N, C-alpha and C positions, 0 to 999 in steps of 0.2 A: 289263747287263754282269755276267759271272760273277766271283766272287771266287776266283781261282786259289789264293791263299794258304790259303783255308779248304777246299780240295778234299780235304785229307787226312782230314777228318772225314766226308766223303761216302762212304757205303758203296755198292758196287754192289748193286742190289736184284734179288732173284729173287722170283718168285711163291712164295707159301706152298704147299707140296706138300700136296694133299688126297687123294692116292691115285690121281690120274689123270695121264696124260702123264709118267710117271716118267722116260723117256728124255730128254725136253726139260729137265725140272727138273734132272736129274743133270748134264747138260752145263753148264747155267748155274751150278750150285753148284760144280762142279769148277773152272770158270774163276775164280770168286770166291775159292775156297780157294787156287788157284795164285797169284792176285794178292797174297795175304797170305803166300805162302811156306809154306803149310800142307798142300798136297795130298799130298806124299810121306808125311807123318805119318799122314794119314787113310788113304791107300792101304795102307801097310805096317804102321802101328802101331808099338808098342814094348812091352816087357815090364817094367813097374815093380814087379810083385808077386812076382818071383822072389826067394826068400829069399837064395839064394847071391849074386845080383846086388846085393841090398840090402846084404849084408855087404861086397861088393867096393866099393860106392859109399861106405860108411862109412870104408873104409880108404884111399880115394883122396884126392888133394890137393884143396884148396878150389876150384880152377878147374874140376875135373871135377864136383864137387858143384853148382857154379853151372850147368854145362852141363845136368845132369839137371833142375835147377829150371827152367831156360829151356825145356827140352823139355816138361815138365809144363804150364807156362804156355801154350805154343803149342798143346798138345793141348786144353787147356781152352778156348782161344779158338776152335779149330776145332770143338769139340763145341758151343759156344755158337752158332756160325754155323749149324750143322746144325739144332740145336734151334729156333732162331728162324725157320727156313724150313719148318717142318712145321705143319700145322693142329692145332688143339686135339684133334681126333678121332684124329690119328695120333701125337701126342706120347706117350701112354701106352705105345706100342710100344717107344720108345727111352728112356723115363724112367729105367730102372735101369742104363743103360749109362754107364760112367765114362770111356770113351775115345771119341774121334772115330771111330776105325776100327770099334769095336763098333757104334755107332749107324749108321754108313754101311752096314756089312755087313747089318744087320737090314733096312734099307729096300731095299737092293739085292736081297737074297734074296726078300723078299716081293713087291716090285713090279716087278722087272725081268722077271719071267716066265721062261720056259724058253729064253732066248736064249743 
C-alpha cells in the first residue's frame, strides 16, 4: 500500500540526459518543471542583474523584495532540477549558467538540432 501522505517527497523521475533523445527528455523535463510551477520561469527567464532594476528593487517595499527573493529561489530550484537531470559528461556545458533559462537554452540549442 502506498503512503499518500509522503507523496509530496516523491519527485517525478526523468532519465538523465546523456546527449541522446533530447526531444523525449525535454518533454519529460518540461512536465516536471510545470508540476513544480517553474516552467514559465525556465522558458522566459528574468533579469536580476540589471543595475537599474536592482536600484528599483532596493527602493520598493518589503513585499516586493520578498517577491524577488521567491523568484530567485524558484529559479534556483528549476536550475537544480535541470542540473540533476544531465549526465556528468554534459554537466560542464551548463555549469557556469546561473539561471534555469540559461541552462535550458544551452541544452536546447546544442541538442535540439535544426528543428
